[in-house]
VODOVO-538383 format. One record per residue (C-alpha): residue in one letter; x negated, y, z negated. Coordinates in steps of 0.05 Angstrom, whole numbers, plus 32768, in hexadecimal, padded with zeros to 4 digits. Layout:
# residues N
code a, X X, Y Y, Z Z
...
This chain:
# residues 333
code x, X 7D79, Y 83F8, Z 7A96
code x, X 7DAD, Y 842E, Z 7A94
code x, X 7DC5, Y 844A, Z 7A51
code x, X 7E07, Y 8434, Z 7A35
code x, X 7E30, Y 8474, Z 7A39
code x, X 7E6E, Y 8473, Z 7A17
code x, X 7EA5, Y 84AC, Z 7A1F
code x, X 7ED2, Y 84B9, Z 79E4
code x, X 7F0E, Y 84DD, Z 7A03
code x, X 7F42, Y 8509, Z 79DF
code x, X 7F3E, Y 8544, Z 79B5
code x, X 7F6A, Y 8550, Z 7978
code x, X 7F88, Y 8592, Z 796B
code x, X 7F66, Y 8593, Z 792A
code x, X 7F22, Y 858D, Z 7956
code x, X 7F3A, Y 85C0, Z 7985
code x, X 7F48, Y 85F2, Z 794A
code x, X 7F06, Y 85E9, Z 792A
code x, X 7EE2, Y 85F6, Z 7969
code x, X 7F0A, Y 8637, Z 7974
code x, X 7EFB, Y 8649, Z 792F
code x, X 7EAF, Y 863F, Z 7934
code x, X 7EAD, Y 866B, Z 7973
code x, X 7ECE, Y 86A2, Z 7952
code x, X 7E9E, Y 869D, Z 790E
code x, X 7E5D, Y 8677, Z 791D
code x, X 7E52, Y 8686, Z 795F
code x, X 7E4A, Y 86D6, Z 7959
code x, X 7E1D, Y 86C9, Z 791D
code x, X 7DED, Y 869B, Z 793F
code x, X 7DEC, Y 86C1, Z 7980
code x, X 7DD8, Y 8700, Z 795C
code x, X 7DAF, Y 86E9, Z 7921
code x, X 7D64, Y 86FF, Z 7930
code x, X 7D35, Y 86C6, Z 7936
code x, X 7CFB, Y 86E1, Z 7912
code x, X 7CD0, Y 86CC, Z 78D4
code x, X 7CF1, Y 86FF, Z 78A6
code x, X 7D32, Y 86F5, Z 78C1
code x, X 7D35, Y 86AE, Z 78B7
code x, X 7D28, Y 86AB, Z 786C
code x, X 7D73, Y 86B9, Z 7856
code x, X 7D88, Y 8680, Z 787D
code x, X 7D79, Y 8651, Z 783E
code x, X 7DB6, Y 866E, Z 7818
code x, X 7DE4, Y 8642, Z 784A
code x, X 7DCC, Y 8606, Z 7828
code x, X 7DD4, Y 8626, Z 77E3
code x, X 7E1A, Y 8634, Z 77F5
code x, X 7E2B, Y 85F6, Z 7815
code x, X 7E4B, Y 85D0, Z 77DA
code x, X 7E86, Y 8601, Z 77D5
code x, X 7E9E, Y 85EA, Z 781E
code x, X 7E7E, Y 85A8, Z 781C
code x, X 7E86, Y 858B, Z 77DC
code x, X 7E65, Y 8549, Z 77CE
code x, X 7E91, Y 850E, Z 77C9
code x, X 7E9C, Y 84F9, Z 7784
code x, X 7E94, Y 84B4, Z 7795
code x, X 7E4D, Y 84C5, Z 77B2
code x, X 7E11, Y 84B6, Z 7784
code x, X 7DDA, Y 84ED, Z 7791
code x, X 7D8F, Y 84E2, Z 7773
code x, X 7D60, Y 851C, Z 7785
code x, X 7D1A, Y 8501, Z 778A
code x, X 7CCF, Y 850C, Z 77AF
code x, X 7CBE, Y 84E3, Z 77E6
code x, X 7C76, Y 84E9, Z 77DE
code x, X 7C6F, Y 8534, Z 77E7
code x, X 7CB3, Y 853C, Z 7806
code x, X 7CEF, Y 8554, Z 77E5
code x, X 7D2A, Y 8525, Z 77F3
code x, X 7D6A, Y 8508, Z 77D4
code x, X 7D87, Y 84BF, Z 77D4
code x, X 7DD3, Y 84C4, Z 77DF
code x, X 7DFA, Y 8482, Z 77D7
code x, X 7E40, Y 846D, Z 77DF
code x, X 7E60, Y 8438, Z 77B6
code x, X 7E46, Y 83F6, Z 77C4
code x, X 7E0E, Y 8415, Z 77F3
code x, X 7DD6, Y 83E4, Z 77FE
code x, X 7D93, Y 83F7, Z 77DA
code x, X 7D68, Y 83CA, Z 7810
code x, X 7D87, Y 83ED, Z 7849
code x, X 7D75, Y 8437, Z 7858
code x, X 7D89, Y 846C, Z 7881
code x, X 7D53, Y 84A3, Z 7880
code x, X 7D79, Y 84E2, Z 7898
code x, X 7D5B, Y 8525, Z 78B2
code x, X 7D90, Y 855F, Z 78B0
code x, X 7D9B, Y 8590, Z 78E8
code x, X 7D9C, Y 85DF, Z 78E4
code x, X 7D6E, Y 85F9, Z 791D
code x, X 7D31, Y 85EB, Z 78F7
code x, X 7D42, Y 8626, Z 78CB
code x, X 7D84, Y 8622, Z 78A0
code x, X 7DAF, Y 85E4, Z 7882
code x, X 7D92, Y 85B2, Z 7854
code x, X 7DA5, Y 857A, Z 7828
code x, X 7DE1, Y 859F, Z 7808
code x, X 7DFB, Y 85B4, Z 7851
code x, X 7DFF, Y 8567, Z 7863
code x, X 7E03, Y 8543, Z 781C
code x, X 7E56, Y 8537, Z 782D
code x, X 7E42, Y 8517, Z 7874
code x, X 7E05, Y 84EE, Z 785E
code x, X 7E37, Y 84D0, Z 7827
code x, X 7E67, Y 84B9, Z 785C
code x, X 7E2D, Y 849F, Z 7882
code x, X 7E19, Y 8479, Z 7847
code x, X 7E5D, Y 845B, Z 783C
code x, X 7E6A, Y 844C, Z 7886
code x, X 7E29, Y 8427, Z 788C
code x, X 7E28, Y 8408, Z 784B
code x, X 7DE1, Y 8424, Z 783B
code x, X 7DBB, Y 8453, Z 7815
code x, X 7DA7, Y 8495, Z 7833
code x, X 7D61, Y 84B8, Z 782A
code x, X 7D74, Y 8501, Z 783A
code x, X 7D2D, Y 8528, Z 7848
code x, X 7D23, Y 8570, Z 783A
code x, X 7CEF, Y 857E, Z 7867
code x, X 7CD0, Y 85C2, Z 7870
code x, X 7CF1, Y 85EC, Z 78A2
code x, X 7CE7, Y 8633, Z 78C1
code x, X 7CCF, Y 866B, Z 78AF
code x, X 7CA0, Y 8645, Z 787D
code x, X 7C8A, Y 8611, Z 78AC
code x, X 7C88, Y 8602, Z 78F9
code x, X 7CA1, Y 85C3, Z 7917
code x, X 7C60, Y 8598, Z 790C
code x, X 7C6B, Y 85A2, Z 78C6
code x, X 7CB3, Y 8589, Z 78C8
code x, X 7C9D, Y 854B, Z 78F3
code x, X 7C64, Y 853C, Z 78BD
code x, X 7C99, Y 853F, Z 7882
code x, X 7CC6, Y 850F, Z 78A7
code x, X 7C92, Y 84DF, Z 78B7
code x, X 7C74, Y 84E0, Z 786E
code x, X 7CC1, Y 84D4, Z 7852
code x, X 7CC0, Y 8498, Z 787E
code x, X 7C79, Y 8487, Z 7868
code x, X 7C8F, Y 8488, Z 7820
code x, X 7CCC, Y 8456, Z 7831
code x, X 7C9B, Y 8428, Z 7845
code x, X 7C6D, Y 842E, Z 780E
code x, X 7CAB, Y 8421, Z 77DC
code x, X 7CB2, Y 83DD, Z 77FC
code x, X 7CE9, Y 83EB, Z 782C
code x, X 7CEE, Y 83BF, Z 7869
code x, X 7CEB, Y 83E5, Z 78AC
code x, X 7D1A, Y 83B8, Z 78CA
code x, X 7D4E, Y 83D0, Z 7898
code x, X 7D42, Y 841B, Z 789F
code x, X 7D68, Y 8447, Z 78D3
code x, X 7D4B, Y 848A, Z 78E3
code x, X 7D88, Y 84BD, Z 78EE
code x, X 7D8F, Y 8509, Z 78F5
code x, X 7DB8, Y 853C, Z 791D
code x, X 7DA4, Y 8576, Z 7946
code x, X 7D5D, Y 858B, Z 792E
code x, X 7D63, Y 8551, Z 7904
code x, X 7D6F, Y 8527, Z 7943
code x, X 7D30, Y 8540, Z 7962
code x, X 7D0B, Y 8530, Z 791E
code x, X 7D2C, Y 84E9, Z 7920
code x, X 7D0A, Y 84DC, Z 7967
code x, X 7CCA, Y 8507, Z 7957
code x, X 7CB7, Y 84E8, Z 7912
code x, X 7CC6, Y 849D, Z 7929
code x, X 7C97, Y 84AB, Z 7967
code x, X 7C5D, Y 84CB, Z 7937
code x, X 7C69, Y 8491, Z 7901
code x, X 7C5B, Y 845F, Z 793D
code x, X 7C20, Y 8482, Z 7957
code x, X 7C04, Y 8483, Z 7913
code x, X 7C0D, Y 8433, Z 790E
code x, X 7C4A, Y 842F, Z 78E4
code x, X 7C84, Y 83FC, Z 78F7
code x, X 7CBC, Y 8416, Z 791C
code x, X 7CFF, Y 841A, Z 78FD
code x, X 7D3D, Y 83F2, Z 7909
code x, X 7D5A, Y 8427, Z 7933
code x, X 7D67, Y 8471, Z 793B
code x, X 7DAB, Y 8497, Z 7939
code x, X 7DA8, Y 84DE, Z 7955
code x, X 7DED, Y 850A, Z 794E
code x, X 7DE6, Y 8542, Z 7987
code x, X 7D99, Y 8544, Z 7986
code x, X 7D68, Y 857B, Z 79A4
code x, X 7D3D, Y 854C, Z 79C7
code x, X 7D24, Y 8587, Z 79F3
code x, X 7CF8, Y 85C4, Z 79E1
code x, X 7CFE, Y 85DA, Z 7A22
code x, X 7D3D, Y 860B, Z 7A2C
code x, X 7D45, Y 860B, Z 7A73
code x, X 7D75, Y 85D0, Z 7A7F
code x, X 7DA1, Y 85E2, Z 7A48
code x, X 7DA7, Y 8631, Z 7A61
code x, X 7DBA, Y 8618, Z 7AA2
code x, X 7DEB, Y 85E0, Z 7A93
code x, X 7E39, Y 85F5, Z 7A98
code x, X 7E39, Y 85E9, Z 7A4A
code x, X 7E12, Y 8625, Z 7A37
code x, X 7E52, Y 8648, Z 7A42
code x, X 7E87, Y 8611, Z 7A1D
code x, X 7E5E, Y 8600, Z 79E3
code x, X 7E86, Y 861B, Z 79A8
code x, X 7E51, Y 8638, Z 797E
code x, X 7E05, Y 8628, Z 7998
code x, X 7DE8, Y 8660, Z 79C1
code x, X 7DBB, Y 863E, Z 79F2
code x, X 7D96, Y 867D, Z 7A04
code x, X 7D77, Y 8679, Z 79C0
code x, X 7D52, Y 863A, Z 79C6
code x, X 7D16, Y 8656, Z 79E8
code x, X 7D0D, Y 868F, Z 79AB
code x, X 7D17, Y 864E, Z 7979
code x, X 7CDE, Y 8628, Z 799F
code x, X 7CAC, Y 8662, Z 799C
code x, X 7CB9, Y 8662, Z 7953
code x, X 7CB1, Y 8618, Z 794B
code x, X 7C72, Y 8616, Z 7971
code x, X 7C53, Y 8658, Z 794F
code x, X 7C59, Y 867E, Z 7991
code x, X 7C2E, Y 864B, Z 79B8
code x, X 7C41, Y 865B, Z 7A05
code x, X 7C47, Y 8635, Z 7A34
code x, X 7C74, Y 85FF, Z 7A0D
code x, X 7C4F, Y 85BD, Z 7A0A
code x, X 7C82, Y 858A, Z 7A22
code x, X 7C65, Y 8556, Z 79FC
code x, X 7C83, Y 8579, Z 79BA
code x, X 7CC8, Y 8562, Z 79D3
code x, X 7CD6, Y 8518, Z 79C7
code x, X 7CF8, Y 8516, Z 7A08
code x, X 7CB5, Y 8517, Z 7A2B
code x, X 7C92, Y 84E3, Z 79FB
code x, X 7C82, Y 849B, Z 7A10
code x, X 7CC8, Y 8480, Z 79F2
code x, X 7CB9, Y 8431, Z 7A03
code x, X 7CAE, Y 841F, Z 79BE
code x, X 7CEB, Y 843B, Z 799D
code x, X 7D23, Y 8410, Z 797C
code x, X 7D69, Y 8411, Z 7991
code x, X 7D88, Y 8459, Z 7992
code x, X 7DD1, Y 8476, Z 7988
code x, X 7DDB, Y 84B7, Z 79A3
code x, X 7E1F, Y 84DC, Z 7996
code x, X 7E2B, Y 8522, Z 79B8
code x, X 7E68, Y 8550, Z 79CA
code x, X 7E79, Y 8554, Z 7A10
code x, X 7E7D, Y 85A4, Z 7A0D
code x, X 7E3D, Y 85B3, Z 79E0
code x, X 7E03, Y 85CF, Z 79FB
code x, X 7DD9, Y 8594, Z 79E9
code x, X 7DFB, Y 8563, Z 7A14
code x, X 7DC2, Y 8567, Z 7A46
code x, X 7D90, Y 8558, Z 7A12
code x, X 7DB4, Y 8519, Z 79FB
code x, X 7DBE, Y 8505, Z 7A44
code x, X 7D77, Y 850D, Z 7A5B
code x, X 7D5E, Y 84EA, Z 7A14
code x, X 7D93, Y 84B1, Z 7A27
code x, X 7D77, Y 84A8, Z 7A6D
code x, X 7D2F, Y 84AC, Z 7A56
code x, X 7D34, Y 8476, Z 7A20
code x, X 7D58, Y 8445, Z 7A55
code x, X 7D24, Y 8452, Z 7A8A
code x, X 7CF1, Y 8440, Z 7A4F
code x, X 7D18, Y 8401, Z 7A3E
code x, X 7D32, Y 8413, Z 79FF
code x, X 7D7B, Y 83FE, Z 79F0
code x, X 7DA4, Y 8441, Z 79E8
code x, X 7DF3, Y 844F, Z 79DC
code x, X 7E09, Y 8496, Z 79F6
code x, X 7E46, Y 84AA, Z 79D9
code x, X 7E64, Y 84E7, Z 79F3
code x, X 7EA1, Y 8503, Z 79CA
code x, X 7ED2, Y 8533, Z 79F1
code x, X 7ED6, Y 8578, Z 79DE
code x, X 7EB2, Y 8570, Z 799D
code x, X 7E86, Y 85AA, Z 797F
code x, X 7E41, Y 85A1, Z 796E
code x, X 7E35, Y 8572, Z 7934
code x, X 7E7E, Y 8564, Z 792C
code x, X 7E6E, Y 852F, Z 78FF
code x, X 7E63, Y 8561, Z 78CB
code x, X 7EAA, Y 857E, Z 78CF
code x, X 7EC9, Y 8535, Z 78C5
code x, X 7EF8, Y 8554, Z 7889
code x, X 7F19, Y 857E, Z 78C6
code x, X 7F0D, Y 8553, Z 7900
code x, X 7F22, Y 850E, Z 790A
code x, X 7EF2, Y 84FE, Z 793F
code x, X 7EB8, Y 8512, Z 790C
code x, X 7ED2, Y 84D8, Z 78DC
code x, X 7ED9, Y 84A6, Z 7912
code x, X 7E91, Y 84BB, Z 7931
code x, X 7E73, Y 84AE, Z 78EC
code x, X 7E93, Y 8467, Z 78E6
code x, X 7E73, Y 8456, Z 7925
code x, X 7E2E, Y 8470, Z 7906
code x, X 7E3A, Y 843B, Z 78D2
code x, X 7E4B, Y 8401, Z 7902
code x, X 7E0D, Y 8416, Z 7925
code x, X 7DDD, Y 8413, Z 78E6
code x, X 7DFE, Y 83D2, Z 78C9
code x, X 7DF7, Y 83AC, Z 7917
code x, X 7DAA, Y 83BD, Z 790E
code x, X 7D9E, Y 83B3, Z 78C7
code x, X 7DC9, Y 837D, Z 78AF
code x, X 7DA8, Y 8338, Z 78C2
code x, X 7DD1, Y 830C, Z 78EA
code x, X 7DE1, Y 82C5, Z 78C8
code x, X 7DC9, Y 8295, Z 78F3
code x, X 7DF5, Y 8250, Z 78E7
code x, X 7DC8, Y 8218, Z 78CF
code x, X 7DC1, Y 81E1, Z 78FD
code x, X 7DF3, Y 81A9, Z 78FD
code x, X 7DD2, Y 8166, Z 78ED
code x, X 7DE4, Y 812E, Z 7918
code x, X 7DF8, Y 80F8, Z 78EE
code x, X 7DD3, Y 80B7, Z 78FE
code x, X 7DF9, Y 8081, Z 7912
code x, X 7DF0, Y 803F, Z 78E6
code x, X 7DD9, Y 8001, Z 7908
code x, X 7DFA, Y 7FC6, Z 78E9
code x, X 7DC1, Y 7F8F, Z 78ED
code x, X 7DDA, Y 7F46, Z 78F4
code x, X 7DB8, Y 7F09, Z 78E8
code x, X 7DA2, Y 7EDF, Z 7924
code x, X 7DD3, Y 7EA2, Z 792C
């Protein structure tokens, strides 16, 4: 089985301007920010400041909860179904971003999918290594099941580092005997902690703001300095054969394109239906910039359609009953 690769051609002027702006602002910061335990602590401020630039839509309902021991929040668009759920893990390199930075995009996913979204505030660096982040995400999924939600109506989703967690948490949950969800959505997912292929790929020079050379240091922090890196920690190296259908979206010029392509190939080889959408000229997680980038909004509508496809039961038409012919009985002459 080959992955279904869908190329989305065309890059709007606004998308190009957004990429240029990120190259001038975010790229230098991420390239020079020291990746160490102390240096990562101030990164939480990005989530606190997010509502200024990314305010929650007025039409969205937000309910902060505890999913077991994990902080989370329900985000619901008007007319979002309560019995269909998107379990969402935000991106941010496992050390920044959070519920606030992604709330606006998550609300749009709720609207497009017609589903409630449970956005999870999993623990991150420097407070927690990768194993703790994965455990929090599994616990959030387990909590949903304990609340009576049907796994056939749950889609696990995430972007970037959250895409890594969408795969890793689903695999771990299935290993622990939990039922698989209906589908997985991964937007520009990190799927391989090994930096080698990313650093050698031409996109290492074309990505608008992600520095490929820093993935190695990030992996060391996530694994608490364990060297050499255990390949089993990367979802792309796992046994993927039991996973549900997957949608992957990625930009054609971003650093994580090889991760998305490799994951799509591995999924298809394992017999898992996979759609890989490659959006021309788009920056990393362009969906979060949907206010500026028209392609981001279009991509979120695709996510919504995919969620609906795999969580809304297909109505089976009732069988047509054949009318029995009346046999007129006549008395024998």
